[in-house]
C-alpha positions in Angstrom: 15.0 25.0 -3.4 13.7 24.4 -6.8 12.2 21.3 -8.3 14.2 19.9 -11.3 12.6 19.7 -14.7 12.5 16.5 -16.5 15.2 17.8 -18.8 17.5 18.5 -16.0 17.1 14.9 -14.6 19.1 14.0 -17.7 17.3 10.5 -18.1 18.2 8.5 -21.1 15.6 8.1 -23.9 14.2 4.7 -24.8 16.9 4.0 -27.4 19.6 5.1 -25.1 18.3 3.0 -22.3 18.1 -0.1 -24.3 21.8 0.2 -25.1 22.9 0.8 -21.5 24.6 -2.0 -19.5 22.0 -3.6 -17.3 22.3 -4.8 -13.7 22.9 -8.4 -12.9 19.3 -8.7 -11.5 16.6 -10.8 -13.1 13.0 -10.6 -11.6 10.6 -13.5 -11.6 7.0 -12.7 -11.1 5.3 -15.9 -9.8 1.4 -15.7 -10.6 1.0 -12.0 -9.8 -2.7 -11.3 -9.9 -2.8 -7.5 -10.3 -1.5 -6.0 -13.7 -1.3 -2.7 -11.8 1.3 -4.4 -9.5 3.1 -5.8 -12.6 3.2 -2.3 -14.1 4.7 -0.8 -10.8 7.3 -3.6 -10.8 8.2 -2.7 -14.4 8.7 0.9 -13.4 10.9 0.0 -10.5 12.8 -2.5 -12.8 13.5 0.4 -15.2 14.8 2.7 -12.3 17.3 0.0 -11.3 18.2 -1.2 -14.9 17.0 -4.7 -14.3 18.2 -7.2 -16.9 14.7 -8.6 -17.5 11.5 -9.9 -15.9 10.4 -13.4 -16.3 6.4 -13.8 -16.0 5.2 -17.0 -14.6 1.6 -18.4 -14.7 -1.3 -15.8 -14.6 1.1 -12.9 -14.4 -0.1 -10.2 -16.8 2.3 -9.2 -19.6 2.4 -6.3 -22.0 0.5 -5.1 -23.9 -2.1 -4.5 -21.1 -3.7 -1.2 -20.3 -3.4 -1.7 -16.5 0.3 -2.5 -16.8 0.8 0.7 -19.1 -1.1 2.8 -16.5 1.4 2.2 -13.8 4.5 1.4 -15.8 4.4 4.7 -17.6 6.4 3.2 -20.5 8.7 1.0 -18.5 6.9 -1.9 -20.2 8.8 -0.8 -23.2 12.1 -0.2 -21.7 12.5 -3.3 -19.4 13.0 -6.5 -21.4 10.6 -9.4 -20.4 9.4 -12.9 -21.4 6.9 -15.5 -20.5 8.5 -18.5 -18.7 7.1 -21.7 -20.2 8.8 -23.9 -17.6 10.0 -21.8 -14.6 11.9 -24.9 -13.0 14.0 -25.4 -16.1 14.6 -21.5 -16.3 15.8 -21.3 -12.6 18.1 -24.4 -13.2 19.6 -22.9 -16.1 20.1 -19.5 -14.4 21.8 -21.4 -11.5 24.1 -23.1 -14.0 25.2 -19.7 -15.5 26.1 -18.4 -11.9 22.9 -16.8 -10.7 21.9 -16.9 -7.0 18.1 -17.4 -6.7 16.6 -15.4 -4.0 12.8 -16.0 -2.9 11.4 -12.9 -1.3 9.2 -14.9 1.1 8.5 -15.5 4.6 10.0 -19.0 5.3 11.3 -20.8 8.5 14.8 -20.1 7.1 14.3 -16.6 5.9 17.0 -14.1 6.2 15.9 -10.4 7.0 16.8 -8.3 4.1 18.9 -5.9 6.2 21.1 -8.9 6.9 21.4 -10.4 3.5 24.8 -10.5 1.8 24.7 -11.9 -1.8 27.0 -14.7 -2.4 27.1 -14.1 -6.1 27.1 -10.9 -8.1 24.3 -12.2 -10.3 20.9 -12.3 -8.7 17.4 -13.6 -9.4 14.7 -12.1 -7.2 11.5 -14.0 -7.1 8.4 -12.3 -6.1 5.1 -14.3 -5.4 1.3 -14.0 -5.7 -0.4 -11.3 -3.6 -2.3 -14.0 -1.6 -0.5 -17.2 -1.8 3.2 -16.1 -2.1 5.7 -18.0 -4.1 5.0 -21.4 -5.2 6.7 -24.5 -3.4 8.2 -25.7 -6.6 10.0 -22.3 -7.0 11.1 -22.1 -3.3 12.5 -25.6 -3.6 14.7 -24.3 -6.3 15.9 -21.2 -4.6 19.1 -20.7 -2.8 17.8 -18.6 0.1 14.8 -16.6 1.1 14.8 -13.1 2.4 11.9 -11.1 4.0 11.5 -7.5 5.1 10.8 -7.0 8.7 7.4 -5.5 9.6 6.0 -4.3 12.8 2.2 -3.7 12.0 -0.7 -6.0 11.8 -0.4 -6.9 8.1 1.7 -10.0 7.1 3.3 -8.4 4.1 3.8 -5.4 1.9 2.1 -5.0 -1.4 4.4 -7.0 -3.8 5.3 -3.8 -5.9 6.5 -2.1 -2.7 8.3 -5.1 -1.8 10.1 -5.3 -5.2 11.0 -1.6 -5.0 12.6 -2.1 -1.4 14.5 -5.2 -2.5 15.8 -3.8 -5.7 17.1 -0.7 -3.7 18.9 -2.9 -1.0 20.1 -5.6 -3.4 21.4 -3.1 -5.9 23.4 -1.4 -3.2 24.9 -4.8 -2.1 25.8 -5.8 -5.6 27.9 -2.6 -6.0 29.8 -3.6 -2.8 30.8 -7.0 -4.2 
């Protein structure tokens, strides 16, 4: 066995990546406290060709050295914008056919392993590391999914959660 070189991985450069068709996934970051988490989510978003990231509230945005440290350039490849009115943005996304999914523990959450998208365009909402997703956003979502856990902690780190969800949802969207 031999480890592949970066050249052998045949990844697109930034210009090529920008011209690639993106997935039908948009990510909303609702008041993410840690810029390092934001950078990690940018990196996972690059890997899954996320359409764009919407930053809400206190969520850090590029340029930011802490984002740059964990994103490793993905803050340049993934489109992003600051949401001035997330309620309006989510309503508009619903109107053009997006299914809005909160990744949150609620009384009606569906386990991620059992989630089947109803539409081929998805918005995944990830919330604050302590408080989770705000009620005003949960009220606008179509459903909530959660990842089963078996330890003493109540949740995964938001950057880990986003990567797991992107992996699972991307597979399911290909099946639609």
